[in-house]
N, C-alpha and C positions, 0 to 999 in steps of 0.2 A: 452597452451590455457588459456585465462582469461575469466571467466564467470561472468556476471553481472545479478543479479536477483532482480526484483521489486524495482529498484533504484528510489529514489525521493529526490529532493533538492529544497528548497525555499530560496529566498533572501528577508528577511522581509516578506511582504504579497505577494510578487511576486513569482509565481511558475516558476522555471526554467525548470524542467522536472519532470515527475512523472510516476510511474508504468513502468519503463524502463527495458527491458530484451534483452540482446544480448550477443554475445561471440566474442572474438578476437582470431583469429587463427594464428598458427605459419606460417611464410613465407609470410603473407599478409602485404601490406603497406597501412595503413589507413591515409588518409588526413582528418583533422577535421575542419569543417567549421561552421559558424554561425555568427550572428550579434555580435558586441561588447556588452558585458554584458549578453550574452545568456547562459553562463556557460561552455565554452570550457576549460578554465584553471581550473575551479572548478572540472570538470569531470576528468581531468588529475590528480589533487591533490587527488581526491577520489581513483583513481586506484592505486596510489603509497602510499596511507595510510596517507597522510598529513591532509586530511579533512574527517570528519565523515558525511555521508549523513543523512538526516532526516529519511529515510526508505531504506530498501533493504540491499543487501550484495554484496561484491566483493570477488570472489574466485580465488586466485592466486596459481599456483603450488608452492610447498614448496621450490624447488631448483631454482626458476626462478631468472635470473640476469637482473634487470632493469637498463637500461642506461639512466641517467637523466642529463640534462644540468642545473647545479647548478649555481646560481647567487652569488657565494661567492668568487669572485676574491680577495677580501681584505685579505682572509686567507692565500694567497700565495704571497703577495706583494714582499717579499724578497727571494722567492724561484726561482731558475733558471727555465726558461721557459720549457726546456726539462723535468726537474724533475716534474713539475706540470702535464705534460701529463703522465709520467710514473706512477704517483700516481693513475692513473685510474685503475690499477690492484694492489690492496693493498697487496696481498700475494707476488707478484713478487717484488713490491717496498720495502717491509719490508726485503725480502731476500737480495736484492741488497744493501740496506742501511746497513744492519748488516754485510754483507761481507766486504763492504768498511770500516766500523768502525773497524772490526777485523784486516784487513790488515794494518790499520794505527796505531792501538794502542796495539795490542796483539802480544806477541811472540808465535811462533807455538809450541804447545806440543800435546800430543796424544788427549786430550779432545778437544782442539781447532781444531786440524786436522779433527776429526770426525764431529765437528760442521760445519766446512767449507765444508766437503763432503756432508752433509745433505743440506746445503744451495745451493750448486752447483746443486744438484738433483732438488730442488724446482725451481731454475732459469731455468734449462733445460726443466722441465715439463711445464713451463709457457712461453716457447719461449723467454726466457730472453736474449739470445745472438743475437736475431734479433730485440729486443725491441726498441733500440735506432734508428735503421734504419726505423722501422715502424712508430715510433712517429715523426721522422723528416719528413717522407713522408706526414703524416697527417698535420703537421704544414705548410709545403710548399704548399700543396693543398689549405689551408685556407689563404694563402697570408702572412705567417710569414717567413721572410728571414732567411736562415740557419746561416747567420753571427751573429744573435742575440740570438740564442736559448740557449746559455750557460749563457746569462745574466739574471738578475732577472726580474720577471714579471712587476715590477713597472716602467720599461722603456717604456712600451707600453701605448697607450691611452685606454680609456674604451672599445671602440668597439673591439680593437685587443685583449684585455684581455679576452673578452667573446669568441673570436675565439679560444684562448688557452684552455678555459674550454670546448668548443665544441670538440676540439681535444682530451681532456682528456676523455670525455664521449664516443667518438667513439673508443678510445683505450681500453676501459674497456671490449670490446668484449661482449656486452649485448645480451641476448636472445630477449629482447624487448626494442627497442630504443624509447624514448619519448622526443620530442622536441617541445618547445613552441615558435613559430615564429622565427625559427633559421635564416631566411634570413634578419632580420631587421638590423643586424650589419655587413652584408657581402656585398662586391662589386660584380659586375657582374661575374667576373672570378671565384670567390670563390663560388657563387651560382651555377654556371655551374658545378664546381668540386663536390659540395655537391649533386647535382642532380645525377651525375654519380655514386658517392659513394653509395647513397641510392638505386639506381637501381640494383647495384651488391651486396647489403647487404643481407646476408643469413638469418638473423633473421627477426622478425616482427618489423614494425615501426608504431608509433602513432605521427603524426606531425600536429600541429596546424599552419595554414598558411592563409594569405589573398592574396597570389600571385597565380593567376589563372594558369599561365604558369608553375610555380613550381609544383603545385598540379597535373597538367596534366602529367608532366614528371615523377613524383615520386609515384603516387597513383594507387593501384589496387582496392581500395574501398574508398568511401567517407562516413564519419560519419557526418550526418547533425543534428545540434541541432536547432530545430524550432518547432513551434506549441506546445510548452510545452512537447516535447518528443525528443527522440534520435532515429534516424533511419539510418541503414547502406544500402548504395547503391553499387552495383558492378560496377566497371569501374572508369575512371578518372573524373576530374571535369566537363568537357564538357558533358560527357555521363550522369553524375548525373543531370546536369541542364535540359537536355532533358527529363530524366525520371521523375524528380520532376514536371516539367511543365505539362507533360502528365497526371500525377496523379491528379494534380489540375484541369485540364480540365475535366477529367473523373468524379471527385467528383462533380464539378459544373453541369455537364450534368445529373448526378444521382439525384442531388437536383431538377433540372428542371423536370425530369421524375417523381420524387416523388410528387412534387407539382401538376403536371398535373393529376396524379393518384388520389390524395386527392381531387382535384377539381371535377373530374369526379364522384367520390364516393359521394361527398357532393351534387352535382347536382342531382344524382339519388335519394338520400335520400330526398332532398327537393321536388322533383317532385312526388314521389310515397308514401311518408310516410302517407299521408292522405287517400290513396286508399286501401280499404280492401284487394283487390286481390294482391296488391304489398307490403303490410305492412311487411310481413315476409322477403321479399327480401331487403326491405329498412332497416329492422333491421339487417339483415346479413351484408349489406354494412356498417352500422354504427359500427358493431363490427370490421370489417376489418379496418375501418378508425381509430378506437381507438388503434388498435394494431400497427399502423405505427409509428415507432420512427423517429423523425426528424433527418436528417443528419446535423450535425453542423461542420462548418469549423472554427477551432480556429484561433484567430488572430495571424498572423505571427510576429515573433520578428524582422524580417528583415525590416528596414525602411531606405529609402534613404534620405539624407539631400537635402534641396532645394538650392544647390549652383547655383547662377546666378550672374556673375560678369558684371558690367557695367563701363563705363568711364564717368567722369565729362566733359572732353573735350579731343579731340585727341591731340597727341603729334605732333611735326614736323615730316617730312619725315624721318630724321635721328634720331634714338632713342639714340644711343651712338656710340662713336668711340674709340676703344681700340687700343693704339699705343705702340707697342714694350714692352708689359707688362711682368714683371718678379717679382717673389716673393721668397725670401729666409728667412728661419728661422735658423739662425746660419749658419752651413755648409750645411744645407739641402735645396735644391731648389725644390719648388712645382709647380711653373709656369715658363715657359721659353719662352720668346719672343713671347707672344700672340699678334696677330695683326689682327683685323677684325672690320667691321662695322655692326651694326644691323639696319635694315630698319623697318619702322612702319608696324604693323600687323604681323610681323614675329614671329614665335613661335619655340624657340630653345630648344631642349632636350640636356642636357650636360651629356656625358657618359665618363667612364674611371675608372681605378682601384682606390681603396681607397688610400689616401695619395698623389694623383697626383695633388690636388689643386682645386677640384670642388667647395667645400664649400668656400675656400679662394676666388675664383673668384666672387662668389655671394656676399661675404662680402666686397670685394673691390668695386663692383658696388653699394653697399648700402653706401659706404664711411665710414663703421665702421672699415675698415682696410686700410692701405696705401700700395701701391706697393713699392717694393725695387727699381724698375726701370720702366720707361714708364709712361703712363698716361691714364686716362679715361675721356672722354669729353661727358657729357650728352647733348642730343639734346634739342630743344626748347619745353617748356611746358611739359617736362617729369615729371610725378608724379608716385612715386614708391610705390608699395605694396609689403611687405616683409613677407615671411614665413620661419622662421629659423628651422634648423634641431633639435636644442635643444629648446624646447618650453619655457624653463625658461628664455631665453633671453628677452622674452616679458611678460611672466606671472610670474613676480617675486615680485609682490606686495602682501601685506596682505589684500586682499579684496575679494569680491564675483565676480562671473562671470558677473552679471548684472551691478554692480558698475564699473567694469573694462571697459566694453563696453561703458557704459554711459559716462565715463570720456572723450571719444574721440568725443562725440557729445552732450554736456550738453544742447544744445538748442532744441534737438529733443524731441518729445512727448514720454512718457513712453511706450505707446502702440506700437510705432514703434520699440523701443529697444527690448521689449519683443517679438514682432513678428519676429524680425530678429533672436533672440536667438531660437525661436521656429523653424524657418526654418532650423537651423543647429542642431535640435533635443535636445536642452537644454530647457526643458519645466517644467512647474509647479514649485515645490519647488527647482528643480535643478538649477534654475537661481540664487538662493542664496547660492549655494555651494561655499566654499572658493576655490580659485585657486589651492591651494596645494592639495585639495581633489579630483580634477578632474582626470579622467583616461586619458591615452595618446590620445585615440580617441576623448574624449570630449574637451581636451585642443586644439587639432589640429583644430577641427571644430569651437571652439571659436575664434581662431586667424583668421580663414577665415571669420567669421562674421564681424570682424573689416575691413578686406579687402573689403567685400561687401559694408560696410557702407561708406568707404572713396572714392570709385570709382576711383582708380588709373588707369593710362593707360599703365603701365609697371609692370608686376608681376615678382618678383624674388623669386623662390620657391626652397627650399633646402630639398630634400627627403620628400615631403609632404604626401606621402602615408604610411609612417611608422606609425603603430598603428591604421591605418584605416581598417575597414572591407571592404569586396569586394563591397558591395552596395555603400559605400561612395567613394571608389576609382573610380568606374564606373561613379558615379554622378559627381565627380570632373573632370574626363576626358572629359565628355560631355560638362560640363560648360566651360572648357578651349577651347574646339573646337569652341564653339559659342561665346566666349569672343571677343569683337571688338578691344581689345588692343593688346599689345605685351607681350610675355612670354619668360623668361629664366628659365628652370626647370631642376634641378639635380634629376635624378631618376634611380633606377635599375630595376623598374617594367616594363617589356617589353610590356604587354598588354596596360598599362597606356600610355606609350610613343607613342604607335602606334595610339592612339585615336586623338591626337592633334598636334603632332610635324610637322612643315613644314621645319625645318632644324635640322641637327644633328651636334653638336660640340663634337668631340672626343679629349679629352686631352691625350697626350702621354708623355712619359719620355723625348722625344726629340722634343717636340713642340706640335702641334695640327693639326687637320684637320676639316674644316668647310664644310659640305656637304649641298647644297641647294636642299631640297627635303624631302619627307616623310621618315619615318624609313624603310618602305618596299623597297622604291627605293634605300635607302642607302645600304640595304642588297644586292640588285641585283648588285650594283656597286662593293661592296667589294668582292662578291663571297663567303663570309663566314660571319657568324653572330657574331659580337663582343659580343653581349649580350647572344647569345646562338648558339654556333658553330654547334650544332647538328640539328638545326631547319630545315635547307634546306634539309639535307639528310632524316630527318623524313618525311617532307612534300612530297618529291619525292617518298619515300618509300610507303606512303599511296596512292599516285596517280598511282604508277606502279603496285599495287597489282592486280593479275588476277581478271577479272570481273566475273569469274565462281562462286565465293562465293556470289557475289551480285545477280547473276542470280538464283542461288540455293535458296537464301533467298526470292527472288521475286516469284519464282515458289511455294515455300511453302506458302507464304502469299496469293497468288492467290487461291491456293487449299483450304486454311482455309476460305477465303472469300466466295468461292462457297459453302463450307460445311455449314457455318453459315447461309448464305442466304436461302439455302434449309431447314435448321433446323427451322428457323424463320417462313418460309412459311408453313411448315408442322404443326407447333404448332398452328399457327393462324387458320388453317383449323380445327384442332382438337378442339380448343376452341369454334369455331363457331358451330361445330356439337354437342358438349356437352351442350352448351347454348340452342340449339334447342331442345335437348332431355329433358332438365330440364323444358323448357317452355311448352312442350307437357304434361309432368307430372303435372305441375302446373295447366294447363287447366283442366285436369281430376280431380285434387284435388279440383278445384273450383266448381265442380258439387256437388249438395247437396246429391244426392242419393248414392254417394260413401261412405257416412258415415252411411248408413243403416246397421243393424246387419248382414244381409245376405252377405254384401260386405266387411266384415272385413278382409278376407284373401287377397282380391285384394288391399284393402287400405294399408295393411302392406307391400305388394309387391311394391306398388308405393312409399311408404315412404322409403323403403330400397333402391330402385333404385335411388331415388332422393339423398339420403345421399351419395351413392356410386358415382354418377355423380358429386355431389358437391365436393367430395374429389378429384376426377380426374380433375375437373376444376381448383381447387386450385393448384394442382401439375403442371398442364399444364401451368397455368399463371406464376408460379414461374420459370418453365423451360424456357418459352418464354422470361421472363425478363432477365434471365442469358444469354441466347443466344443473345439477343438484345444488352446487354452491351458489350459482346465480339465482336459482329459485328461492333458496333460503334467505339470500340477501334482500330480494324484492319483498318477500313475506315479512322480514324483520322491519324493513323500511315502512311497509304498509301498516304494520302494527304500531310503530312509533308515531306515525302521522295521525 
């Protein structure tokens, strides 16, 4: 168990979160969500001791084994890939390495023999004789071919090196696995494999992700960083969204009720404060009004950019014609005999495993790479807008965000350029940030501001959702859906593809398949999901669950509804009776003779009864308000169901 007490973190003058208390329990799988810059990675670094918070403490068990995905691939450049993974268990690795060294350099004597025996015990205690097979299985699941695992890490590209480090992290057998956006460098098959692995993982997990589907598949809890606090919700991402939306609605309703109550109290005060007979009641209402603390909803850190793509003019009916396209890099073939046409307004999602040539296809379409065989013929009036997977392809100048965007339209007014930057959430002094200082999310949004400015009629997008938060991903999906031009987009994000794609291009080792239709229609045709082969069975499982549980829940809800309605009615009647009793007492107290010396006992009795009834009235009002909130919550839940 990890306990967090009174945690607070600022970024300059900005409060990320404060007075945060929660605990992370063994066996739970926590998905961590929040806007870019909200503090997700900072929270992880605090938990592992890399960053000190401004306030609060983190209590870790003394013997806990944290599994961390380290970004230090350069440390292992000349190390065999398999050995990099085996290093995930230092005690085992040291024993294996020492045993190998002794076997190669030492002659066996009694001392060496005893040392070897101790090493064999250490290796056996750490499952060392199964270690290579386990490490190989992890690498295979993450898309590393067994034929290369004895070769040094430097033969792999950056994305595949990170996969090896992920395998090392998993191999370490952690009690608590902590991963920061692990799907960014994985293809669809590897993401699916990781989903399966995390579902079966026996320890706890803390995974930062912007992939809604991945979060739904792997999370038992969601840690939400928003409103300057950290809150844990039970359930997956979809359940979290519903719970958070309901919370917001209830708080807004509570504010409306509070404002109404304040208005009623003020009206009573204004009406009766000048009347002697009501002055005491008006004063009492004034005290009630003063005690009411305003309910404040802090500003959410979640902001969606204003993506809206337009075209300067339409292209011809044919956007491009790819004829017998192939591409080789030395002996490696990544595209093999690709042959298809794209029509105007078509929106193609390109899927396939890493290394199959998806990015290469995009670059050939932009004419930044040439095919080994075949050709690409662009249609009439085609104007391309390009989003590269590596942002540095476009953002490699030593300049600011504003100057970079302005260079593409120096005739435009300053206000328009700044307004466009504001739409993609680069505002205030951030417009003067140097390109190298931009975060991944900021640099991606900046590139899209250029696309918006130039109004192309063909968008070529290579993994545009990497480094984007969920709000930006959904905003981009909606914008592509509404875009009047054509789109070719490489992505492994299933929810994103499902928003806009009208065709699916699947690249395979032996060619390709172009399916004309939405992603859901593609799944129905395939009979299984390339992007998530468990999706159909999961959906059917949900649909085929017995309705008895739903009926039981409905009966319980109906029972609660009746109970609360009766409770509210009863309290309203009680309040009315108490107000009548108090009014009768006030009328008696308004008579002058009650204050004569001979009536002092009666006066004291009346005052005592009034005080008691006022106390009962206050309690009844509080109970009525609680019941009313519960009733409205049940009614709201019933209406959404």
